C-alpha positions as CSV (number, residue, x, y, z in Angstrom):
1,X,92.6,92.8,109.3
2,X,92.7,91.2,112.8
3,X,93.4,87.5,112.7
4,X,93.1,85.3,115.8
5,X,93.1,81.6,116.6
6,X,90.7,80.7,119.4
7,X,89.9,77.4,121.1
8,X,86.4,76.0,121.3
9,X,84.5,72.7,121.5
10,X,82.1,70.9,119.2
11,X,78.7,71.3,120.9
12,X,76.8,68.5,119.2
13,X,75.4,65.2,120.7
14,X,78.5,63.0,119.9
15,X,80.6,61.1,122.5
16,X,83.8,62.7,121.3
17,X,83.3,66.5,122.2
18,X,86.1,67.4,119.8
19,X,88.5,70.3,120.5
20,X,88.3,73.0,117.9
21,X,90.7,75.7,116.7
22,X,88.7,78.6,115.2
23,X,90.3,81.1,112.9
24,X,88.6,84.5,113.4
25,X,89.1,87.5,111.2
26,X,87.4,90.8,112.1
27,X,84.8,89.0,114.3
28,X,83.9,86.3,111.8
29,X,84.9,82.6,112.0
30,X,86.6,81.8,108.7
31,X,88.0,78.4,109.4
32,X,87.4,75.6,111.9
33,X,89.9,72.8,112.4
34,X,90.7,70.2,115.0
35,X,92.8,71.0,118.0
36,X,95.9,68.7,117.8
37,X,96.5,69.2,121.6
38,X,93.1,67.6,122.5
39,X,94.0,64.4,124.4
40,X,91.4,62.2,122.6
41,X,90.4,63.8,119.3
42,X,94.0,64.8,118.4
43,X,93.3,67.4,115.7
44,X,90.8,65.5,113.5
45,X,87.2,66.3,112.9
46,X,84.3,64.6,111.3
47,X,83.0,65.6,107.8
48,X,80.2,67.6,109.4
49,X,82.4,69.8,111.6
50,X,85.3,70.4,109.2
51,X,83.4,73.4,107.8
52,X,81.5,74.4,110.9
53,X,82.0,78.1,110.0
54,X,79.5,77.5,107.2
55,X,76.9,76.6,109.8
56,X,77.7,79.5,112.0
57,X,77.5,82.0,109.2
58,X,74.9,80.3,107.1
59,X,72.6,82.6,105.1
60,X,69.8,80.5,106.7
61,X,70.6,81.7,110.2
62,X,67.8,83.4,112.1
63,X,68.9,86.9,113.2
64,X,65.7,88.5,114.6
65,X,62.7,87.4,116.7
66,X,59.8,86.4,114.5
67,X,56.0,86.5,115.0
68,X,53.8,84.1,113.1
69,X,51.6,85.7,110.4
70,X,50.3,82.6,108.5
71,X,49.0,79.2,109.4
72,X,51.0,76.9,111.7
73,X,53.5,75.0,109.6
74,X,53.5,77.5,106.8
75,X,56.7,79.2,107.9
76,X,55.2,82.7,107.5
77,X,56.5,85.3,110.0
78,X,57.4,88.9,110.4
79,X,60.3,90.3,112.4
80,X,59.5,91.9,115.8
81,X,61.8,93.5,118.4
82,X,63.1,91.4,121.3
83,X,61.1,93.6,123.8
84,X,57.9,92.8,122.0
85,X,58.7,89.1,121.8
86,X,59.3,89.0,125.6
87,X,56.1,90.9,126.3
88,X,54.0,88.6,124.2
89,X,55.5,85.5,125.8
90,X,55.0,86.7,129.3
91,X,51.5,88.0,128.7
92,X,50.4,84.7,127.2
93,X,52.1,82.6,129.9
94,X,50.5,84.6,132.7
95,X,47.0,84.1,131.1
96,X,47.7,80.3,130.8
97,X,48.9,80.1,134.5
98,X,45.8,82.0,135.6
99,X,43.4,79.8,133.7
100,X,45.1,76.4,133.8
101,X,48.0,76.5,136.2
102,X,51.7,76.5,135.5
103,X,51.9,72.8,134.7
104,X,50.1,73.7,131.4
105,X,53.5,74.9,130.2
106,X,56.0,72.3,129.0
107,X,59.7,72.9,128.1
108,X,61.1,70.7,125.4
109,X,64.9,70.4,124.9
110,X,67.5,67.7,124.5
111,X,71.0,67.8,123.1
112,X,71.2,70.3,120.3
113,X,74.0,71.7,122.5
114,X,75.9,69.6,125.0
115,X,77.5,72.4,127.1
116,X,76.5,72.1,130.7
117,X,75.3,75.7,131.1
118,X,73.5,76.4,127.8
119,X,72.0,72.9,127.6
120,X,70.6,73.1,131.2
121,X,69.8,76.8,131.2
122,X,66.1,76.3,131.2
123,X,65.9,73.9,134.2
124,X,66.1,76.6,136.9
125,X,63.7,78.9,135.1
126,X,61.0,76.2,134.6
127,X,61.4,74.8,138.1
128,X,60.8,78.3,139.5
129,X,57.9,78.7,137.1
130,X,56.3,75.5,138.3
131,X,56.0,74.1,134.7
132,X,55.6,70.4,133.9
133,X,58.9,68.6,133.9
134,X,60.3,66.8,130.8
135,X,61.8,63.3,131.1
136,X,64.7,63.7,128.7
137,X,65.0,60.1,127.6
138,X,65.0,60.1,123.8
139,X,68.5,58.8,123.3
140,X,69.8,55.9,125.4
141,X,68.6,55.8,129.0
142,X,68.1,52.1,128.6
143,X,71.8,51.7,127.8
144,X,72.7,53.5,131.1
145,X,70.3,51.3,133.0
146,X,71.8,48.1,131.5
147,X,75.3,49.1,132.6
148,X,74.3,50.2,136.1
149,X,72.3,47.0,136.9
150,X,75.5,45.0,136.4
151,X,78.3,47.5,137.1
152,X,76.7,50.1,139.4
153,X,78.8,53.3,139.4
154,X,81.9,51.5,138.1
155,X,83.7,53.8,135.6
156,X,84.1,52.5,132.1
157,X,87.7,51.9,131.0
158,X,89.6,54.6,129.2
159,X,88.5,54.4,125.6
160,X,92.1,54.5,124.4
161,X,92.8,51.2,126.1
162,X,91.2,49.6,123.1
163,X,94.6,50.0,121.5
164,X,95.9,47.2,123.8
165,X,93.2,44.7,122.9
166,X,93.7,41.7,120.7
167,X,90.0,41.4,119.8
168,X,87.8,44.5,119.3
169,X,84.1,44.1,118.9
170,X,82.1,47.1,117.8
171,X,78.6,45.9,118.8
172,X,75.8,47.9,117.4
173,X,77.8,51.0,116.8
174,X,78.4,52.7,113.4
175,X,81.6,54.3,114.7
176,X,82.6,55.9,111.4
177,X,79.4,57.9,111.5
178,X,79.0,58.5,115.3
179,X,82.3,57.9,117.2
180,X,85.1,58.4,114.7
181,X,87.8,59.2,117.1
182,X,87.4,55.9,119.0
183,X,88.7,54.4,115.8
184,X,92.2,55.9,116.6
185,X,92.7,53.2,119.2
186,X,91.0,50.6,117.1
187,X,93.4,51.3,114.3
188,X,96.4,50.9,116.6
189,X,95.0,47.6,117.9
190,X,94.7,46.4,114.3
191,X,98.3,47.4,113.5
192,X,99.4,45.2,116.4
193,X,97.5,42.3,115.1
194,X,94.1,42.5,116.8
195,X,91.0,41.3,115.0
196,X,88.2,43.9,114.5
197,X,84.6,42.8,114.4
198,X,81.3,44.6,113.8
199,X,78.0,43.1,115.0
200,X,75.1,45.0,113.5
201,X,71.8,44.6,111.7
202,X,73.2,45.6,108.3
203,X,76.6,46.4,106.7
204,X,77.0,50.1,107.3
205,X,80.0,52.4,106.6
206,X,81.9,51.0,109.6
207,X,82.0,47.6,107.8
208,X,84.7,49.0,105.6
209,X,87.2,49.4,108.5
210,X,86.7,46.0,110.2
211,X,87.9,42.5,109.5
212,X,84.5,40.8,109.9
213,X,80.9,42.0,110.0
214,X,78.3,39.7,111.7
215,X,74.7,40.5,110.7
216,X,72.1,39.7,113.4
217,X,68.3,40.0,113.4
218,X,67.2,43.4,114.8
219,X,66.6,43.2,118.6
220,X,68.2,39.7,119.0
221,X,71.5,40.8,120.4
222,X,70.7,39.7,123.9
223,X,70.1,36.2,122.7
224,X,73.5,36.2,121.0
225,X,75.2,37.3,124.2
226,X,73.5,34.6,126.2
227,X,74.4,32.0,123.5
228,X,78.0,33.0,123.6
229,X,78.1,32.6,127.3
230,X,76.5,29.2,127.0
231,X,79.3,28.1,124.7
232,X,82.0,29.7,126.9
233,X,80.8,27.6,129.8
234,X,80.3,24.5,127.7
235,X,83.9,24.7,126.4
236,X,85.4,25.8,129.7
237,X,86.6,29.1,128.3
238,X,85.9,31.0,131.5
239,X,88.1,32.7,134.1
240,X,87.0,30.8,137.3
241,X,89.4,32.8,139.5
242,X,87.9,36.1,138.4
243,X,84.3,34.8,138.6
244,X,84.9,33.5,142.2
245,X,86.6,36.7,143.4
246,X,84.8,39.5,141.5
247,X,81.4,38.3,140.2
248,X,78.0,37.7,141.9
249,X,75.6,35.3,140.4
250,X,77.6,33.3,137.8
251,X,76.5,29.9,139.2
252,X,72.8,31.0,139.1
253,X,73.2,32.2,135.5
254,X,74.9,29.0,134.5
255,X,72.2,26.8,136.0
256,X,69.0,28.8,135.4
257,X,69.5,30.8,132.2
258,X,72.3,29.6,130.0
259,X,71.1,26.0,129.4
260,X,68.3,27.3,127.3
261,X,70.5,29.2,124.9
262,X,71.9,26.4,122.8
263,X,73.5,27.2,119.4
264,X,70.4,25.8,117.7
265,X,68.1,28.2,119.6
266,X,70.4,31.2,119.3
267,X,70.8,30.5,115.6
268,X,67.0,30.7,115.1
269,X,66.8,33.9,117.2
270,X,69.8,35.9,116.0
271,X,70.0,34.5,112.4
272,X,73.7,33.4,112.6
273,X,74.7,29.9,111.6
274,X,75.6,27.5,114.5
275,X,79.2,27.2,113.1
276,X,79.5,31.0,113.2
277,X,78.4,31.1,116.8
278,X,80.9,28.4,117.7
279,X,83.7,30.4,116.0
280,X,82.8,33.7,117.7
281,X,82.7,32.1,121.1
282,X,86.0,30.2,120.6
283,X,87.8,33.3,119.4
284,X,86.3,35.5,122.2
285,X,87.1,32.9,124.9
286,X,90.7,32.5,123.8
287,X,91.5,36.2,123.3
288,X,93.8,37.7,125.9
289,X,92.0,41.0,126.4
290,X,88.8,41.3,124.3
291,X,87.2,44.8,124.2
292,X,83.5,45.4,123.4
293,X,82.4,48.9,122.4
294,X,78.6,49.0,122.7
295,X,76.6,51.4,120.7
296,X,73.3,53.1,121.6
297,X,71.1,51.7,118.9
298,X,71.0,48.4,120.7
299,X,69.1,50.0,123.5
300,X,66.4,51.5,121.3
301,X,64.2,48.4,121.3
302,X,61.5,47.3,123.7
303,X,64.2,45.0,125.2
304,X,67.0,47.6,125.2
305,X,68.0,47.7,128.8
306,X,68.0,43.9,129.1
307,X,70.1,43.6,125.9
308,X,72.8,46.0,127.2
309,X,72.7,44.3,130.6
310,X,73.3,40.9,129.0
311,X,76.2,42.1,126.8
312,X,77.8,43.8,129.8
313,X,77.9,40.5,131.6
314,X,79.8,38.7,128.8
315,X,83.3,40.1,129.6
316,X,82.9,39.0,133.2
317,X,82.9,35.3,132.2
318,X,86.4,35.6,130.6
319,X,87.8,38.0,133.2
320,X,88.3,40.8,130.7
321,X,87.3,43.5,133.1
322,X,90.6,43.2,135.0
323,X,92.8,43.2,132.0
324,X,94.1,46.4,130.4
325,X,92.7,46.6,126.9
326,X,89.8,44.4,127.8
327,X,86.2,44.8,129.1
328,X,83.2,46.7,127.9
329,X,82.7,50.3,127.1
330,X,79.2,51.9,126.9
331,X,80.0,55.5,127.9
332,X,81.8,57.5,130.5
333,X,80.1,59.0,133.4
334,X,81.7,62.3,134.5
335,X,78.6,63.8,136.1
336,X,80.4,64.2,139.4
337,X,83.1,66.4,137.9
338,X,80.9,69.5,138.5
339,X,78.3,70.3,141.1
340,X,75.4,70.3,138.6
341,X,72.8,70.9,141.3
342,X,74.2,74.5,141.3
343,X,73.0,74.7,137.6
344,X,69.8,72.7,137.7
345,X,68.5,74.2,140.9
346,X,65.7,71.8,141.7
347,X,65.4,73.7,145.0
348,X,63.6,76.4,143.0
349,X,60.5,74.1,142.8
350,X,57.8,75.2,145.2
351,X,56.4,71.7,144.7
352,X,57.2,68.7,142.5
353,X,55.3,68.9,139.3
354,X,54.3,66.1,136.9
355,X,56.9,64.5,134.6
356,X,56.2,64.0,130.9
357,X,58.2,61.6,128.8
358,X,59.6,63.4,125.8
359,X,59.1,60.4,123.5
360,X,55.4,60.7,124.0
361,X,55.1,64.3,122.9
362,X,52.5,63.3,120.3
363,X,50.2,61.8,122.9
364,X,51.0,64.6,125.4
365,X,49.9,67.4,123.0
366,X,46.8,65.6,121.8
367,X,45.5,63.6,124.8
368,X,47.0,64.7,128.1
369,X,44.6,66.3,130.5
370,X,44.7,67.7,134.1
371,X,45.7,70.3,132.7
372,X,46.3,69.9,128.9
373,X,49.5,71.5,127.6
374,X,48.7,75.0,126.5
375,X,52.2,76.2,125.8
376,X,55.4,74.5,124.5
377,X,58.8,76.1,124.8
378,X,61.4,74.4,122.5
379,X,65.1,75.0,122.7
380,X,68.0,73.1,121.1
381,X,65.7,70.5,119.9
382,X,63.6,69.8,116.8
383,X,60.7,67.6,117.9
384,X,58.7,67.9,114.7
385,X,61.5,65.9,113.0
386,X,63.2,63.8,115.7
387,X,60.4,62.8,118.0
388,X,58.6,59.5,117.4
389,X,55.2,59.3,115.7
390,X,55.6,62.5,113.6
391,X,52.0,62.6,112.5
392,X,50.8,62.9,116.1
393,X,53.5,65.5,116.9
394,X,52.6,67.7,114.0
395,X,48.9,67.3,114.8
396,X,49.6,68.6,118.3
397,X,51.9,71.4,117.0
398,X,49.1,72.5,114.7
399,X,46.7,73.3,117.5
400,X,45.7,76.9,117.3
401,X,45.3,77.0,121.1
402,X,48.8,75.8,121.7
403,X,51.2,78.7,122.2
404,X,54.6,77.6,120.9
405,X,57.9,79.4,121.3
406,X,61.0,78.0,119.6
407,X,64.5,79.3,120.3
408,X,66.6,78.2,117.3
409,X,69.4,79.0,114.9
410,X,67.4,77.9,111.8
411,X,63.9,77.7,110.5
412,X,63.5,74.0,111.4
413,X,60.4,71.9,111.0
414,X,59.5,72.8,114.6
415,X,60.1,76.5,114.2
416,X,57.7,76.5,111.3
417,X,54.9,75.7,113.8
418,X,55.9,78.3,116.3
419,X,53.9,81.4,117.3
420,X,57.2,83.1,118.2
421,X,60.7,82.2,117.0
422,X,63.7,83.5,118.9
423,X,67.1,83.6,117.2
424,X,69.8,81.5,119.1
425,X,73.5,81.8,119.2
426,X,75.8,79.1,118.0
427,X,78.5,77.5,120.2
428,X,81.1,80.0,119.0
429,X,79.0,82.9,120.3
430,X,78.6,82.0,123.9
431,X,80.5,80.6,126.9
432,X,80.0,77.1,128.1
433,X,81.6,74.2,130.0
434,X,81.8,70.7,128.4
435,X,82.3,67.2,129.5
436,X,82.2,64.2,127.2
437,X,80.3,61.0,127.4
438,X,82.7,59.0,125.3
439,X,86.0,60.2,126.9
440,X,87.2,61.6,130.2
441,X,87.9,65.0,128.8
442,X,86.5,68.3,130.2
443,X,87.0,71.8,128.6
444,X,85.9,75.4,129.1
445,X,85.0,77.5,126.1
446,X,84.4,81.2,125.8
447,X,82.7,83.1,122.9
448,X,85.1,83.5,120.0
449,X,82.9,85.8,117.9
450,X,80.0,88.2,118.6
451,X,76.4,87.0,118.3
452,X,75.2,86.7,114.7
453,X,72.5,89.3,114.2
454,X,70.3,89.7,117.3
455,X,70.7,86.1,118.5
456,X,70.9,85.4,122.2
457,X,72.1,82.3,124.1
458,X,69.8,80.1,126.1
459,X,71.2,81.5,129.3
460,X,70.6,85.1,128.3
461,X,67.0,84.4,127.2
462,X,66.0,82.6,130.4
463,X,67.5,85.4,132.5
464,X,65.4,87.9,130.5
465,X,62.3,85.8,131.0
466,X,63.0,85.4,134.7
467,X,63.3,89.2,135.0
468,X,60.0,89.8,133.3
469,X,58.3,87.1,135.4
470,X,59.5,88.9,138.5
471,X,61.8,86.2,139.7
472,X,64.0,88.1,142.1
473,X,66.6,85.3,142.8
474,X,70.2,86.6,142.3
475,X,70.8,83.4,140.4
476,X,69.1,84.9,137.3
477,X,71.3,88.0,137.5
478,X,74.6,86.4,136.6
479,X,76.3,85.7,133.3
480,X,77.2,82.3,132.0
481,X,80.8,82.9,132.8
482,X,79.8,83.8,136.4
483,X,78.0,80.5,136.7
484,X,81.0,78.6,135.2
485,X,83.3,80.3,137.7
486,X,81.0,79.3,140.5
487,X,81.0,75.7,139.4
488,X,84.8,75.7,139.2
489,X,85.1,77.1,142.6
490,X,83.5,74.0,144.1
491,X,86.1,71.2,144.6
492,X,85.4,67.8,143.1
493,X,87.4,64.7,143.7
494,X,87.1,63.8,140.0
495,X,88.9,67.0,139.0
496,X,91.8,66.3,141.4
497,X,95.0,65.8,139.4
498,X,93.9,67.5,136.2
499,X,96.2,70.0,134.5
500,X,94.7,73.1,136.0
501,X,97.0,75.5,134.0
502,X,96.0,73.9,130.7
503,X,92.3,73.9,131.7
504,X,92.4,77.6,132.6
505,X,93.9,78.3,129.2
506,X,90.8,76.7,127.6
507,X,92.5,73.4,126.6
508,X,90.8,70.1,127.0
509,X,92.2,68.1,129.9
510,X,91.6,64.5,131.1
511,X,90.0,63.5,134.4
512,X,92.3,60.7,135.7
513,X,90.8,57.3,136.4
514,X,91.3,55.8,139.9
515,X,94.2,53.5,140.0
516,X,92.0,50.6,141.2
517,X,89.3,51.2,138.6
518,X,89.7,47.7,137.2
519,X,89.5,45.8,140.5
520,X,87.2,48.0,142.6
521,X,83.6,47.6,141.4
522,X,81.2,50.2,142.6
523,X,78.2,48.1,143.2
524,X,76.3,47.4,146.5
525,X,78.1,44.0,146.7
526,X,81.5,45.2,145.6
527,X,81.3,42.7,142.7
528,X,80.0,42.6,139.2
529,X,76.4,41.8,139.7
530,X,75.3,39.3,137.1
531,X,72.7,38.5,139.8
532,X,71.0,41.6,140.9
533,X,68.3,40.8,143.5
534,X,66.9,44.4,143.3
535,X,65.7,43.8,139.7
536,X,62.3,42.4,138.6
537,X,64.5,40.0,136.5
538,X,67.3,39.1,139.0
539,X,69.3,37.4,136.3
540,X,69.9,38.5,132.7
541,X,67.4,36.9,130.3
542,X,66.2,37.2,126.7
543,X,63.3,39.5,126.2
544,X,62.0,39.6,122.6
545,X,61.6,42.9,120.8
546,X,58.2,44.3,120.0
547,X,56.3,42.4,117.4
548,X,55.0,44.1,114.3
549,X,52.3,43.5,111.7
550,X,54.4,44.4,108.7
551,X,57.0,42.3,106.8
552,X,60.1,44.5,107.1
553,X,62.0,45.6,110.2
554,X,62.8,49.3,109.9
555,X,66.3,50.4,110.9
556,X,66.6,54.2,111.3
557,X,70.4,54.3,111.3
558,X,72.7,57.4,111.6
559,X,73.8,59.3,108.6
560,X,77.5,60.0,107.9
561,X,76.6,63.5,106.7
562,X,74.2,64.6,109.5
563,X,73.5,64.2,113.2
564,X,69.8,63.5,113.6
565,X,68.3,66.6,112.1
566,X,71.3,68.8,112.7
567,X,73.5,70.0,109.8
568,X,70.5,70.0,107.3
569,X,71.2,73.7,106.7
570,X,74.4,72.7,104.9
571,X,74.1,72.5,101.1
572,X,77.5,70.8,100.7
573,X,76.5,67.9,103.0
574,X,73.0,67.6,101.4
575,X,74.6,67.2,98.0
576,X,76.9,64.4,99.2
577,X,73.9,62.5,100.6
578,X,72.0,63.1,97.3
579,X,68.5,62.0,98.4
580,X,66.4,60.4,101.1
581,X,66.9,56.7,100.4
582,X,65.3,53.5,101.7
583,X,67.8,50.7,101.5
584,X,66.5,47.2,100.6
585,X,67.9,43.8,99.8
586,X,67.9,42.8,96.1
587,X,65.8,39.7,96.7
588,X,63.1,41.7,98.4
589,X,63.2,44.4,95.7
590,X,62.9,41.7,93.0
591,X,59.9,40.1,94.7
592,X,58.2,43.5,94.8
593,X,59.1,44.4,91.2
594,X,61.2,47.4,92.3
595,X,64.2,49.0,90.7
596,X,67.1,51.2,91.8
597,X,66.0,54.8,92.7
598,X,62.3,53.9,92.2
599,X,60.1,56.3,94.2
600,X,58.6,54.1,97.0
601,X,56.4,54.5,100.1
602,X,57.2,52.8,103.4
603,X,54.1,52.6,105.6
604,X,52.7,51.1,108.7
605,X,49.8,51.8,111.1
606,X,51.2,55.2,112.0
607,X,51.6,56.7,108.5
608,X,53.5,56.6,105.3
609,X,56.8,58.2,104.1
610,X,58.1,58.6,100.5
611,X,61.7,57.5,99.7
612,X,63.9,56.7,96.7
613,X,64.9,53.1,96.7
614,X,68.5,52.0,97.0
615,X,69.0,48.3,96.4
616,X,72.0,46.8,98.1
617,X,73.1,43.4,99.4
618,X,74.5,45.1,102.5
619,X,71.0,45.0,103.9
620,X,69.6,41.6,104.8
621,X,66.3,40.3,103.5
622,X,63.4,41.3,105.7
623,X,65.1,44.6,106.8
624,X,64.9,48.1,105.3
625,X,67.2,50.9,106.3
626,X,66.6,54.7,106.4
627,X,69.7,56.7,107.5
628,X,69.4,60.1,109.0
629,X,66.5,62.5,109.9
630,X,65.7,64.9,107.1
631,X,64.0,68.3,107.3
632,X,60.5,68.1,105.7
633,X,61.4,70.6,102.9
634,X,64.1,68.2,101.8
635,X,61.9,65.1,101.7
636,X,60.4,63.6,98.5
637,X,57.0,63.6,100.3
638,X,55.3,65.4,103.1
639,X,56.7,63.4,105.9
640,X,60.1,62.1,107.2
641,X,61.1,58.8,108.8
642,X,59.8,59.3,112.3
643,X,56.3,59.1,110.9
644,X,57.0,55.4,111.1
645,X,58.4,55.2,114.6
646,X,56.3,54.4,117.7
647,X,55.9,56.2,121.0
648,X,56.4,52.9,122.8
649,X,59.1,52.9,125.4
650,X,62.0,50.6,126.4
651,X,61.8,48.0,129.1
652,X,63.6,50.2,131.5
653,X,64.6,53.9,131.5
654,X,61.7,55.2,129.5
655,X,63.8,55.4,126.3
656,X,62.8,55.6,122.7
657,X,62.3,52.5,120.5
658,X,63.3,54.0,117.2
659,X,64.8,50.6,116.0
660,X,61.8,48.5,117.0
661,X,59.2,49.1,114.3
662,X,58.0,47.3,111.2
663,X,56.8,48.5,107.8
664,X,55.8,47.4,104.4
665,X,56.9,49.1,101.1
666,X,55.1,49.8,97.9
667,X,55.8,51.7,94.7
668,X,54.8,55.3,94.6
669,X,52.0,56.0,92.2
670,X,50.7,59.5,91.2
């Protein structure tokens, strides 16, 4: 028996990018634990990753290429060799290109793996092919826009600085489910006497670790931020020196926008009593170094970018941005740590092709012309489950003339609609390079076990496809490690000062922040730009969320036991979650004559979804909550929650509006 401990990285779409220690015996991962030497995650893992070896070696893993033999969606396939799979793909693509042009082929991927090589492996191939380009905006591009409009390229503070704060506001983030390691610093702040608040649309699991939860109406957060600024100005709780030296546009905001956001108006918009608004503003304005951690859910409304922009302005009024332990944290931006143009290779495009927003896949597959999409290649994504307007997505995937290839580890909802399924490696079976969007850590990881069955990595598959398409560029004849070595050979100012020895050993290392990060604002004016004359709305303002025709606002929150549709292969996690519940306030349930665990149907103009009802006072009246994205074969009915979410986009950034939908609820009847 040969036993080894190898380092790796959690590959999932989470801001923490946890360091892993993998125990390997005879080529099999038998235990996964946290790496205590990781600078941020410090040896702890979430409930999902604690038994990651059960995902890697799941009996549900796909181990051979598969060819569809039944109707689309039936999941009926037969195994075929890799050579035959490649031949069939290339033959079909060449026919499509001859008849419709290469833009009739669409890649579809997102963040099933966050490694810089494997996640982006398809870009150079599809650029060279001349395929339609995918606008990968399903998560939180509006959040990024909101920060940049005010702060430009200013780096966010180090997340551990929250430990120095005397008031921590978790605004629209269920940190226990989605950012658990950030709570290390929050806990330290609390031990020092800091107050910890949560502002959200219902009492989620994070409410259990804070001192106070403030429940606001969905989509009203921007009005709350403006209302707090109104009170800060009224009560002279602002830092005039900071505003005069480091902020552009405060006087315009004070004169043109804030007078309209009285406590009375904000109370009617956000749903908080006037006395509560006064108390929040007074506590925030008198705090020494208040710290706001902003989640992504806030940005998934029709007003998402403006909401984030408005919240980001709030710390400027009290000078929190220049105080250690204060300010606002949305995410880190470490893109310049590596020369990603060397991976993406936009220079491989003979001409720029059309761009298709991934949130509108349903419309794209059913309505788009000039040319229509004739082939879809899906990798590290599950659009049949996670993309808005599920009925339209499944209608498109059901087209017999649509040639769909899915590269996956499991028989997901999307894979069941594929013509060819290719088995994919897990993160423990290939090399990659990682950077986090919630910390300043970077880490290199190499394969720690051989591929399971005949599975291949994204990089390997795209190199095989390139070879068969006759792409003769040397780029496609290198390994993932070759490409990583090339990236690391290119100097970057962001990597200066890192522990090179530790990094070379596969340990996570931190990118140091500039010493003047708190006083040097990387905007065109050199100041925090409350007033941004380049925007259609030069000043922050309140934009209402989308209106709906149904009585309940639907919150599609994160699950503690899953990440979107990932981890649904794990029986241990499914048992803990028990069933697909719709949470409802007791008053609303009583009015509808509904009881605990009744089978119910939530519906709107897009479709209907079956749930079991969970009645709880943690959800306010007029709101219903569905946590997590379930695979269809685990659902009580034929559809899952994204049947009820719209293809509408955010105000800026082209993002999803998962949280901006309305529904009604009725009892299920046979």
